[in-house]
N, C-alpha and C positions, 0 to 999 in steps of 0.2 A: 413403190412409186412415191412421189413427192406428196406434200400435204395437198389434199383435195384431189388426189389422183390426177394431177394435171400433166405430169411428165414422168417418163420412165427413168431418167437419170438425174443424179444430184450434183450440185456444186461443191457440197461439203456434207460430211456425216459426223454427228457428234454422238458418242456412245458412253455408256456408264453401267456400272453393275453394283447393286447393293452389297455384294460380298466380294467385289472386285472382278477384274477381268484378265484374261490371258490372250495376248495378241501374238500371232505368228506372222512374221514377215520374211519370207524365204526360210532360211535355216535359223533365223534369229527369233528367240522368244522373249517377249516383254511382258512384265507383270504390272498390272494397274491396280492401285490401291482401291479399297472400297469407297464408293461414292464419288470418286474423281471422274471427271468428264474428259474424254479424249476427242479432239477435233481432228478430222482428216480432211484435207482440202484436195480438190482435183489436181492441183499443181504439185501435190506431194512427190518428190523424187523417187522415193522408195515404191510408191504406188505404180509408177511407170514401168518398174522392173519386175514387181512381184504382186501376187494376190496377197491381200492382208486378211487374215482369218481371225475371227473374234469369237471367243466363248466366255461365258460367264463362269466364275469359279464355282458358283452355286446359283441355282435359279435361272433367271432370264437376263438377256441383254436389253437394257433401255436405249432406244434411239431418240435422242433429244432434239434432233434437227427436223423432225417431222411431227405432225399432229394427226390424230385419228379421232374418231367420234367420241371416244371415252377420255382423250387427253394424250398424254406421252406414251406411245406404244412400247410394249416389251415383247421380246421374241425368244422362244425356245430354240434349241439346237445351235447351229453355227451361222454367224454372218460372214460373208465373203465380200470384199470390196475389190472390184476390178476396174482398171482404168478403161474409160469410154470416151477416148479423145480428151476433150476439155470438161468431161463429166465423170461421175462415178457411178458404176453399176452396183446396186446394193442387193445382194442376194442372200436369201435365208434358206438354209438347207436343214430339214428336219424330217422326222419320220411322218408317214401319211396320218397315223393316228393322232399325233400331236398337232398337226397341221389342221385336222378336222375340228379339234377342240377350240380353235380360233376361227373357223369358218362357220360352224353351226350358229354360235350366238350373233354372228355378223349378217347371217342370211335369214335367221328366223328369230322372232321374239322369245326370249328364254323363259317367258311367262306361259308359253304354250304348254299343252299337255305333253307328258313324257313320250307317249306313243307317236305324237306328231314329230317331236324333236328326234325320235329314233328313225323315223321315216326320212326326215331331213338328213340325218347322218348317213343313212345308206345311199341316198341320192348324191350327196356331196362326195362320198367315198368313190362311188361308181364313176361320177364325173371326173374326179381327181385321177383315177387309175387310167381312164381313157386319155386324159391330157398327157399322161406319163409316157404315152407311146411316142411322143415326138417333143422336141423342144421348140417353145414359142420363140425363145432367144437363143438360138443354137451357139452363137458366139460366146455366150456366157453360160451355157449349159443350164439354163432355167426353163422349166416347164411351162410356167404361167406367171402372170403378174398377180398383184393382190387386190385388183379392182373388179368391177362388174364386167370387164372384158372376159373374165373367167368365172371365178367365185370370189366374193368379198372375203378377205382374210385379215383378221387382226383389227377390224374397225370397231368392234364392241369388245368389252372386257369379258374374259372368260367367266362362266357361271357354272356351278355345280350341277344344274340340271342339264346343260349342254354336255358337259364332260361325261355325266352318267349316261346320257343318250349315245354318245360315242363308245364308251367302254362296254355298254350292254350289247352293242351290235358289232364289236370289234371284228374287223376283217370282212364283214358281210357286204356284198354288192348285189345289184340287180343284174340278172343274166337273161338273155334272150337267145335261144338256140345255142347255148353253150358259150356265148360271148358277152362280156361286160356291156351293158347298154349305156348310151349316153343319156342320163336322166335329167332332162330339162325341167325346170320348175319356175314358178312365178307366184305373185301374191294372191290374186282372188279370181275365181272363175265366175263366168255369167250363168252358169248351170250346165255348161257343156265345154268340153275341151276341143281343141283343133289339132291338126297335123302340121308337119313342116311345109305343107302346101302354102301356108301363110306367109313363109319366107321365100316362096317362088321355087321351092324344091319339089322334085318328084318323089313320091313315096317309093321305096324299094323293099325287097324281101328282108333286107338287113335292119330296117327301121319299122318292122311290122308291129313292134310294140307301142308305137306312137299313133294311136288311133283316136278318133273323136268319141268320147264317152260322156254319158250323163253323170254329173256330180250330184247324185241324189240318192235317197234312201226311202225307207217306207213312209217317212213324213214329208217327202218332197225334197227339193234342192237343199242341200246341207247349208248353203251359204245365203239363203233367201232373206234372212233377217240382218245381215251385215251391211254396213254403209255402202260399200263399193259393189254390191251385188247389182245395183242399178243407179245410173246417174244420168244427168241431163245437162245440156248446154243450150242457151238461147242467145243468138247473136244476129245482128242485122246483116243483111246480105252485102251491104257496102263495106262493113268492117271485115267480114270474112273474105271479100275480095282482096282487101289490102293485105290480110294475113297470108292468103295463098300466094300473092305476089312476092312477099317477103320470103316466105319459106321455100318457094319453088323457082323463083326468078321468072315467072311467067305472068303477065298482066292480062287477065281475061276480061277485065272492065266490069261492067255491071252483070251480076249473075242472073241468068235467065233460068237455068236448070241445073241442079246438083242432085246426083243420085249414086247409089252403089250399083254398078253395073255387072259385077260378078262377086259371087260368094263361095267360100270353101267349106270344108267340113266344120260342123258346129255353128254354121251360118256366120263365120268370121268374114269380114269385107276383104276381097282380094283385089278389087278394081273400083276406083272412084272416078267418075267422070263429071266434069264441070263445063257448062256451056255458057258463054258470056258474049256481050256485044263486040268485044274486041278479039275474041278468040276461044278456042276450046283447050281443055287440059284433061289428060288421063294420067292417073297415079296408081301405080301397082305395088303389091305386097303390104302387109299390115304394118310394118314399121314405117314405110314411107308415107302411108295414109295418115297415121298417127302423127307423124312429123309435119305433114303439110297442114293439117287441121289445128295444130297447137297454137294457142294465141293467149294474150293477156286478157283473158275473160274468166268469169266465174263458172266453175263446175259444181253443180249442186248434187250432192250425194243423197241417197234415199232417206237418210236421217235428218235431212234438212240443212246439214252443214255445207259450207262452201269453201272451195280451195281454188287455187290457179295453178295451171301446168303450162308453162310458157314454151316448153321444148318438145313435149310429147303428150298426145292425148292419152288418157288412161288405158284404153284398149281399142281394138278395131272391131269388136262385137257391137256394131252400131247400125242405127237406121237414121236416115237424114230426110227431113221434110221442109219444103219451103212453102211459105204462105205469105204472099205479097212481099213485103220487104223484110220478113223475119225468117230466119232459118233455125230449125230446132234439131238437135242431135240428141238421140237417145242412146245410151250405151249400158254395157254390162261388163262387170269384172275389171280387174286391174292387172295389166301385163300381157304378155304375148299369147297366153292360152295354151301353150304346148307342154304336156307332161303334167306335173303335180301342181295343183293349187295348194298353197301353204295354209290359207285360211280354211279351205276345204278339208285338209288333212287334220286340222285342229278341231273343227266341228265334228268330223268323224271319230276323233279320239274322245271327245266329250260324250259321244253316244256309245262308247265302249268298243270301238274298232281297234284291232291291234295294228302295229306299224306294218305288218306283212299284208293285212287286209287293205290298208290304205294304199300301199304301193301297188298291189295287184288291181285296184280299181283304176289307177291312173295310167299304169303301164300294162298293156294286154299281154297275157301269156308269158309272163316273166316268172323266174324262180329267184329267190333270195338265198344266196349261197356264201359260205365262208370260203 
């Protein structure tokens, strides 16, 4: 995708290679000297007729027309440029294992313990294999994009610890009843996980590994001392009414009552009701609740630090109380709460748990198989 993951297609692509590049345009082969940058625009006549394939003579291909978290990104494997009307589809084809070496550091801090990184590698590999069952972009034969729509790929620089985690778990996936599981993961738990009921889905026999479990050991919740384990928001009812109107398009007026009317496994909020002097509002599913309540106000983490989240509340593991003109939201964790908590995995690793033990806590009745 483009810089900031804002669009799937590009107006131009600029590539370079430290050791030079090889471009294939139909039957034609073009050699590009080391360090030279090649610019291919969407209007390129040859692109209209052919797929342009690009490989590095040695090492990786730099894409200078986009920026990622660590700067100018470099990619292993082959880059393919295909015409997408007045834009360009930029496709990276590479082995799953090389792909994971750029996913793991983009999805989990490389400073985390090796066993946590190995758990992340197995999760990312399992997720990738499930995505390979279909094309997200069939016209371009691409399975995923590189954003949070799927798994973040190539946003952080590769690191030895992440590569080691991938290599030491090479080929391993999480399986449930003989099939590869879709191993969802997120940042931090509230002490419990939830199920896909949080997204409005009905649990089935195929997703029996996604149960609500306690993320705790002999000393209590693994993440109890982490900043995002608990957090709070204090906002006036008048301000929250304005925020709700902006986020949902519904003006309830002065808020008389606001409460969680339905909870799911792990006590995640599934339904929020708001009653005002101009009307009532019902919001369902964790993501929509988090979106509706998000505003330009301070969120205080349990370590006392403050942050703002304008587009999404940290989680839907919340309680809401109204006292006169003030509304207090108390929450726990960061993320959707389904599957593996990454900070939970790291805390477990600190206490000597192996990556397989970590995975088997978060995904019930799975096996880890090559």
